[in-house]
Residue, then its C-alpha position, 0 to 999 in steps of 0.5 A: m115021356q109020361t103025359p102030365a096031369i092037367a087041370f084046366a081053368a078058364s075065364p067066365t067069357p064065352k070065348a074062354q068056356a068054348a075053349m074049355e069045353a073042347l079041350t076037356a072033351r079031347y084031353p083028360a082033366v084032373p082036379l087041381d090037388q091032383a094036377e102036375v100042370i094047369v092050362a089057363l084059358g083067357g087073357d093077361g087078366f086071367m092069367l094073373r088071377t090064376l098065378h095068384s090063385v095057384l101061387k101056394h101050389g107051385l104048379p106050372v101055368y101054361g096059359m092059352n089066349a082066349g081073351s082080348l089080350g094075351f101077352l102072357m099067353n101062348d096061342y090058342a090051338e086044340n091040337d097037340l096039347i100034350e106035346r106043347i106042354q112037354a116041350a115047353e120052356l120054363v119061366e120063374l117069376h117072383p112076386l112083390r110083396m106089399r104091406a100097406h098101412c091106413v090112416d085108421g091104423s089097420f095094414t094089408e099085405a098082398l102079393a103082386i106079380n106085375e106091379v104095386s101102384l099108388l094113386r091119388q083118390t080125389y081131384q088133388a095131386a098126391k104128395l109122396g116120399i121115397h125111401v129105399d133101403g131106409k134112405e130117404r131118396m126124394s123128400e116129395l114127389v108131387c104126382d098122380g101116383i107111382l108104380l114099382a113094376t117087376p121085369a114081367g110087369s115092365t111091359a104093363y102099366n109100367f110101359s104105359a106110364h112111359g117106364p122102361i121095358v126091362p128083360i124078363d131075367s134081369d134082376i131089377l125093378c122099374l120105379t116110374p112116376i105117373s104124371a109127376f108135376r114136381p119135380r117135373r122132369w123126374r122120370g123114375a129110377l131102376l132098382p135092384h130086385d132086393a131093394r126095399v122101397e117105401f112110399h110115404v103119404a104127406e097129408p093123407t086125409e087131405r090128399p088121400v092115396s090108394a095102393t094097388a097090388d095088381n088087382l087088389e086096392v087098398r084105399d087111404v093109406t099112410r105108408v107102403e112097403v114093397q119088396e120082392d119075395r125070393n121065397l115064392a116063385l111063379r112057374l110059367l110055360y111057353d112054346p119055344g121061341h115064343n117065350l116071355a123073354e122074346r116077346i118082352l124083347a119084341e115089344q121094344f121094336e113095335a112101331 
């Protein structure tokens, strides 16, 4: 099997930079525009940034944990990197596309691999309306916020907000409230992957709300539209038996 052309990327932390130095001393590296695969060194945050940066290139990313959190990463090792890449299993993910409209009339579009979240900006609770596929499903949710998560993001902020973990290959999105005050007992919903979700912010100047697509924040929003973009595919590589589907399943049995 032909040796793949590898481009390396590393977070700026000392641990990741040391890993980068060790690996590039052992394996030939090429620029991104000549690469067939990217090896990302860091934690989950760096993996998300790498996936965002290479989204238009369509290149597969093989991550190795050289950070604090490594849910999206393979274990780090200097030996047998080529063999591990060649034997790796491919997982494809589709991001969410957010369009956030603001009080000043502007709008921002962004992609989210994990989730799109809305959060109150001040001490006052947010008041949100929820529409799914053009139909109002909830006229008023009083809360600290709400998020819409992909299966890959279901184990991240969504799970911390007491949302469900869903299998990586499920065509499901998780709609999860954050500290809901009214209706107090509402725990969210599971939506089909092609659902068009709109969040309407009531009293946006008195109760300002921000919208975040992964790590890109837009403040003072009035309306946020979110839908999965099936025209874009993120390609991740995992060691056999250590893939994302297995990790998501195992996460549900952690004490």
